[in-house]
TIGULUM-369151 format. One line per field, with one value per residue (C-alpha): residue number from 1; residue in three letters; x negated, y negated, z negated. Coordinates in pm, 1 decimal. Layout:
<nodes>
nr <- c(NUM ...)
rest <- c(ALA ...)
c1 <- c(X ...)
c2 <- c(Y ...)
c3 <- c(Z ...)
</nodes>
This chain:
<nodes>
nr <- c(1 2 3 4 5 6 7 8 9 10 11 12 13 14 15 16 17 18 19 20 21 22 23 24 25 26 27 28 29 30 31 32 33 34 35 36 37 38 39 40 41 42 43 44 45 46 47 48 49 50 51 52 53 54 55 56 57 58 59 60 61 62 63 64 65 66 67 68 69 70 71 72 73 74 75 76 77 78 79 80 81 82 83 84 85 86 87 88 89 90 91 92 93 94 95 96 97 98 99 100 101 102 103 104 105 106 107 108 109 110 111 112 113 114 115 116 117 118 119 120 121 122 123 124 125 126 127 128 129 130 131 132 133 134 135 136 137 138 139 140 141 142 143 144 145 146 147 148 149 150 151 152 153 154 155 156 157 158 159 160 161 162 163 164 165 166 167 168 169 170 171 172 173 174 175 176 177 178 179 180 181 182 183 184 185 186 187 188 189 190 191 192 193 194 195 196 197 198 199 200 201 202 203 204 205 206 207 208 209 210 211 212 213 214 215 216 217 218 219 220 221 222 223 224 225 226 227 228 229 230 231 232 233 234 235 236 237 238 239 240 241 242 243 244 245 246 247 248 249 250 251 252 253 254 255 256 257 258 259 260 261 262 263 264 265 266 267 268 269 270 271 272 273 274 275 276 277 278 279 280 281 282 283 284 285 286 287 288 289 290 291 292 293 294 295 296 297 298 299 300 301 302 303 304 305 306 307 308 309 310 311 312 313 314 315 316 317 318 319 320 321 322 323 324 325 326 327 328)
rest <- c(UNK UNK UNK UNK UNK UNK UNK UNK UNK UNK UNK UNK UNK UNK UNK UNK UNK UNK UNK UNK UNK UNK UNK UNK UNK UNK UNK UNK UNK UNK UNK UNK UNK UNK UNK UNK UNK UNK UNK UNK UNK UNK UNK UNK UNK UNK UNK UNK UNK UNK UNK UNK UNK UNK UNK UNK UNK UNK UNK UNK UNK UNK UNK UNK UNK UNK UNK UNK UNK UNK UNK UNK UNK UNK UNK UNK UNK UNK UNK UNK UNK UNK UNK UNK UNK UNK UNK UNK UNK UNK UNK UNK UNK UNK UNK UNK UNK UNK UNK UNK UNK UNK UNK UNK UNK UNK UNK UNK UNK UNK UNK UNK UNK UNK UNK UNK UNK UNK UNK UNK UNK UNK UNK UNK UNK UNK UNK UNK UNK UNK UNK UNK UNK UNK UNK UNK UNK UNK UNK UNK UNK UNK UNK UNK UNK UNK UNK UNK UNK UNK UNK UNK UNK UNK UNK UNK UNK UNK UNK UNK UNK UNK UNK UNK UNK UNK UNK UNK UNK UNK UNK UNK UNK UNK UNK UNK UNK UNK UNK UNK UNK UNK UNK UNK UNK UNK UNK UNK UNK UNK UNK UNK UNK UNK UNK UNK UNK UNK UNK UNK UNK UNK UNK UNK UNK UNK UNK UNK UNK UNK UNK UNK UNK UNK UNK UNK UNK UNK UNK UNK UNK UNK UNK UNK UNK UNK UNK UNK UNK UNK UNK UNK UNK UNK UNK UNK UNK UNK UNK UNK UNK UNK UNK UNK UNK UNK UNK UNK UNK UNK UNK UNK UNK UNK UNK UNK UNK UNK UNK UNK UNK UNK UNK UNK UNK UNK UNK UNK UNK UNK UNK UNK UNK UNK UNK UNK UNK UNK UNK UNK UNK UNK UNK UNK UNK UNK UNK UNK UNK UNK UNK UNK UNK UNK UNK UNK UNK UNK UNK UNK UNK UNK UNK UNK UNK UNK UNK UNK UNK UNK UNK UNK UNK UNK UNK UNK UNK UNK UNK UNK UNK UNK UNK UNK UNK UNK UNK UNK)
c1 <- c(2077.4 1806.5 2037.0 2103.9 1823.9 1823.0 1461.2 1245.7 871.8 672.6 304.0 106.5 -208.9 -529.6 -869.2 -787.8 -854.1 -1061.6 -777.8 -438.9 -396.9 -419.3 -181.1 83.7 51.9 123.7 442.6 546.3 513.6 750.6 1000.6 1262.3 1348.2 1607.8 1367.7 1232.8 870.1 790.8 423.4 322.4 13.8 -94.5 -308.5 -563.9 -859.5 -944.8 -759.9 -507.8 -223.7 -316.4 -314.2 19.6 160.0 99.8 327.8 591.7 582.3 615.8 859.6 1161.7 1153.5 832.2 843.0 540.8 560.1 283.9 245.7 -9.3 -231.7 -72.4 -200.8 -63.9 223.3 339.5 327.6 537.7 793.2 802.1 887.4 1149.6 1334.4 1368.2 1417.3 1754.3 1722.1 1897.7 1558.4 1211.6 860.7 532.6 222.9 -119.8 -254.4 -576.3 -393.9 -183.9 102.0 196.4 451.8 735.0 661.3 976.6 1201.1 1113.5 1133.2 1462.9 1614.4 1490.7 1676.2 1992.6 2029.7 1962.0 2130.2 1788.2 1692.9 1325.2 1128.8 754.9 515.5 169.4 -122.5 -477.4 -784.2 -978.2 -1323.1 -1425.4 -1693.4 -1744.0 -1471.7 -1400.4 -1031.1 -933.0 -583.2 -477.1 -613.5 -301.2 -0.8 365.7 581.8 888.8 1177.5 1441.1 1384.6 1605.9 1461.6 1351.6 1120.7 994.9 912.0 715.6 510.2 460.0 349.8 94.0 -29.0 -112.5 121.9 319.1 99.1 189.0 95.8 351.4 276.9 362.2 716.8 1055.1 1280.9 1645.1 1624.9 1895.5 1647.2 1469.3 1767.7 2014.7 1755.0 1561.1 1235.4 952.6 577.9 371.8 88.6 -204.2 -430.2 -268.7 75.3 202.8 141.6 336.6 624.9 673.3 761.6 1022.8 1183.2 1186.9 1337.9 1652.9 1657.4 1904.0 1708.5 1365.8 1300.0 953.3 830.8 529.2 433.2 108.1 239.0 31.7 -337.2 -500.3 -828.3 -1095.9 -1346.2 -1604.1 -1442.4 -1130.5 -992.1 -1108.0 -1459.1 -1525.8 -1404.7 -1477.3 -1336.8 -1035.3 -943.8 -994.1 -770.3 -499.2 -538.1 -441.7 -185.6 -0.6 50.5 158.5 424.4 541.7 557.2 721.0 997.8 1064.2 1068.2 1283.2 1539.2 1540.9 1362.4 1012.6 1036.7 1144.7 830.8 588.2 378.9 340.0 239.3 -16.7 -158.3 -203.2 -365.3 -618.2 -713.7 -749.9 -965.2 -1216.4 -1214.0 -1266.5 -1583.8 -1727.5 -1604.3 -1756.1 -2094.4 -2093.9 -1988.3 -2270.7 -2527.6 -2438.9 -2466.9 -2785.8 -2631.8 -2565.7 -2497.3 -2124.2 -2116.6 -2059.6 -1792.8 -1620.5 -1625.6 -1454.7 -1199.0 -1122.7 -1069.1 -854.5 -626.7 -578.0 -497.2 -256.8 -86.2 -28.8 76.5 421.3 392.1 409.1 700.1 845.3 891.3 1161.1 917.0 597.9 365.5 10.5 -301.1 -388.3 -756.9 -936.5 -1254.4 -1554.7 -1712.3 -2093.6 -2296.9 -2617.0 -2918.8 -3141.6 -3505.3 -3706.5 -4006.7 -4326.7 -4544.0 -4861.7 -5164.5 -5380.2)
c2 <- c(1867.8 1710.5 1453.2 1301.1 1416.0 1322.9 1208.8 1031.9 1082.2 804.3 870.2 598.5 728.1 558.6 728.9 1018.8 1323.5 1477.0 1458.3 1445.9 1823.0 1880.0 1591.5 1717.5 2076.8 1972.0 1808.9 2102.9 2342.9 2148.8 2345.2 2079.4 2116.4 1852.3 1587.9 1432.8 1327.9 1015.1 1029.2 680.9 679.5 317.2 300.8 545.6 602.1 948.6 1280.5 1205.2 1186.3 1517.2 1694.6 1535.4 1647.9 2010.3 1965.8 1794.2 2089.5 2356.1 2196.2 1992.8 1791.8 1622.0 1338.7 1156.0 787.4 595.4 221.8 -55.2 -105.0 -343.4 -240.0 -27.5 -260.3 -289.5 93.7 140.7 -111.0 67.6 389.9 221.8 90.7 448.8 635.2 819.1 940.6 825.5 804.1 713.1 820.3 694.1 913.1 783.0 1005.3 1095.1 1205.4 1515.6 1620.3 1913.2 2155.0 2029.6 1657.3 1569.4 1804.4 1662.0 1295.7 1357.5 1527.0 1244.0 992.0 1195.6 1326.4 989.2 750.6 591.1 375.6 463.2 756.4 765.3 1052.7 1089.9 1139.1 1269.6 1085.4 1324.3 1245.4 1361.3 1625.5 1649.8 1881.1 1627.7 1577.6 1346.7 1263.7 898.0 753.8 589.5 800.0 712.9 955.0 1118.7 874.5 666.0 294.7 -8.5 -219.4 -501.8 -273.7 -85.4 -405.1 -548.2 -226.2 -240.8 -602.9 -528.6 -245.9 -14.6 280.6 216.6 127.0 -92.8 170.6 239.6 612.0 834.1 691.7 763.1 470.5 446.0 315.7 56.7 -129.9 -229.9 -276.7 -450.1 -695.1 -743.9 -640.9 -526.0 -497.5 -806.5 -764.5 -798.6 -607.6 -511.3 -519.4 -272.5 -520.1 -778.5 -536.3 -273.6 -532.7 -691.4 -354.3 -271.1 -615.4 -488.0 -144.8 -68.1 222.2 377.0 742.9 852.1 1214.1 1333.2 1574.7 1524.0 1553.1 1319.7 1353.0 1023.5 1074.2 815.3 774.6 533.0 252.2 224.0 -127.2 -158.5 -26.3 -276.0 -603.8 -918.2 -1270.7 -1170.5 -889.9 -1102.3 -1369.9 -1109.3 -962.1 -1295.5 -1372.7 -1049.4 -1170.2 -1512.5 -1334.6 -1137.1 -1444.1 -1653.9 -1393.9 -1352.1 -1726.4 -1796.1 -1551.8 -1737.0 -1473.0 -1615.1 -1672.0 -1310.2 -1175.9 -1463.1 -1278.2 -972.9 -1185.8 -1375.4 -1047.7 -922.3 -1251.6 -1230.6 -878.9 -999.0 -1298.1 -1064.9 -813.6 -1098.6 -1208.7 -862.2 -863.4 -1207.1 -1107.2 -778.9 -949.5 -1198.9 -938.6 -712.2 -1003.4 -1137.3 -1484.7 -1682.8 -2024.7 -2041.2 -1802.5 -2073.1 -2227.5 -1889.0 -1860.5 -2200.0 -2097.2 -1786.5 -1989.0 -2245.5 -1993.0 -1784.5 -2096.4 -2205.6 -1865.1 -1910.0 -2273.1 -2394.5 -2645.1 -2384.8 -2447.4 -2146.2 -2161.4 -1998.1 -1827.2 -1633.9 -1851.4 -1934.3 -1991.5 -2359.0 -2271.2 -1957.8 -1768.3 -1812.8 -1511.5 -1505.6 -1423.6 -1228.4 -1450.9 -1407.6 -1345.3 -1646.6 -1566.2 -1676.4 -1898.3 -1723.8 -1953.6 -1937.7)
c3 <- c(978.3 1185.2 1352.7 1005.7 773.0 405.7 408.4 668.7 634.2 800.1 874.9 1055.6 1226.8 1333.8 1373.4 1140.6 1357.7 1074.9 826.1 1005.3 1041.1 667.5 606.3 853.7 739.9 381.3 506.6 723.5 425.1 195.3 -13.8 75.6 445.9 526.1 653.4 973.5 1028.0 1226.3 1331.4 1444.8 1669.7 1620.2 1933.0 1790.5 2024.5 1886.1 1902.7 1622.4 1872.2 2034.0 1697.0 1609.2 1945.0 1843.6 1542.3 1756.3 2000.9 1730.7 1483.2 1594.0 1270.9 1388.0 1639.9 1777.3 1869.9 2044.0 2019.7 2071.0 1771.3 1525.4 1184.3 897.5 804.3 1163.9 1205.8 891.2 1016.5 1352.5 1169.4 948.1 1254.1 1384.4 1056.1 1020.2 662.0 345.7 181.2 309.8 206.0 342.9 359.9 454.2 730.7 549.3 235.3 164.6 -64.8 -288.2 -146.7 -377.2 -333.3 -134.9 -332.2 -672.3 -564.9 -383.2 -687.9 -913.2 -696.2 -646.6 -1004.2 -1172.2 -924.6 -868.0 -568.7 -609.9 -751.0 -832.0 -907.5 -1046.4 -810.8 -779.3 -656.6 -434.7 -299.9 47.0 74.7 -301.8 -427.7 -699.1 -777.1 -1064.5 -1199.6 -1221.2 -1548.3 -1690.3 -1599.0 -1675.8 -1873.0 -1723.0 -1756.4 -1578.3 -1608.9 -1549.1 -1268.2 -1503.9 -1710.8 -1404.6 -1217.4 -1509.8 -1515.0 -1140.1 -1137.2 -1407.2 -1180.8 -1467.9 -1518.8 -1199.0 -899.2 -607.3 -350.3 -76.1 -103.0 -406.9 -394.6 -242.3 -146.6 -66.5 289.9 226.8 4.8 327.8 561.4 331.5 195.3 520.0 359.9 582.3 556.2 646.7 894.5 653.1 416.2 80.8 246.8 -15.9 -299.7 -105.2 -48.1 -320.8 -583.2 -354.9 -304.2 -674.2 -738.7 -564.7 -724.7 -1000.8 -1149.3 -1093.1 -1171.1 -1286.0 -1276.9 -1471.6 -1192.3 -993.7 -637.0 -417.4 -326.9 -238.8 -60.0 -123.4 162.9 288.9 489.2 275.5 221.8 -139.1 -68.1 215.2 74.6 281.0 285.9 491.1 254.3 -55.2 99.3 173.1 -177.8 -331.4 -58.8 -137.5 -498.4 -372.5 -162.4 -467.3 -695.1 -425.0 -375.2 -747.1 -810.3 -505.3 -649.1 -983.0 -1199.5 -1238.1 -1617.8 -1667.2 -1496.6 -1565.8 -1825.7 -1601.8 -1304.3 -1506.5 -1636.4 -1276.6 -1167.9 -1455.4 -1337.9 -979.8 -1091.4 -1252.3 -960.7 -711.6 -894.7 -829.1 -466.6 -397.6 -542.4 -348.8 -25.0 -42.5 -142.4 147.5 391.0 231.4 240.5 -79.2 76.5 -13.0 -306.0 -570.3 -349.9 -328.7 -706.0 -726.1 -470.2 -669.6 -987.7 -808.9 -639.5 -952.0 -1155.0 -883.5 -897.8 -1269.4 -1237.6 -1337.7 -1050.6 -779.8 -548.0 -362.3 16.6 231.4 465.8 392.0 179.5 282.7 81.9 26.0 61.7 171.1 89.8 320.4 485.5 453.2 755.6 784.0 812.5 1111.0 1026.2 1126.0 1343.3 1193.5 1407.6 1510.1 1512.7 1823.3)
</nodes>
């Protein structure tokens, strides 16, 4: 069973010694047992690897890999290259799952002939005890890929997150799709995977617990992250247009870009306030408008490789306090 498991669970780890035990325990206690766990220590300097090694020692389904730090996308790709399962799930190492998470998603794929399955999730907040369900949750259904992809691009009822989903592994291997080494790599990737799905199964069960903590990508936006946020959508549009389907998904893409335009205004203001530097704030507003208009433009020409931004946001820097001259 373990030489050819049905499901491969890929868990990248970096500086999560406070959370990784709960994550791995939630996987170990699954009602579905025909799975392997690939724990990817992405050069973590803390004790995450030591904790993972305990699970490897006590359960032959768990395997620990150690690699030089390369980021979340690189760690996921590392796991994909070694995964043996028919299906793949990704779990962030500071999150945890309900005990029937794998079983329900696996059955949704198998029973419906679906290439992907998605579940509802909770937002949990560290050290507060607060646990909130996702605000707009999809109903239980099986969708053709066209309808599912439009919902995913709009990022409302189906989110772009890599987690809370099960994927047929062949979506990656047969289409040569892997995660780019950047922030928001899931936005750049999940849509491309769904583009090649025939059907997507949705369950109305809340099975994944996403833990929100200080230091998360969305709570610490800077120029690099804002650039990658927009670049991830460029990658999605480029891929869809390159495959001749831009007009079919144009309205959904434009809807997403309009949301990002508004969110980026908040991110730019917050970034400059935190750095107490407003020198390039107006310029960053103009860059935001230009890039979002360019993303919606009919003149955009797809490229064969990964696209790049024609202009990028400028990171503000903290001003040094000027010493006052003291009169003699």
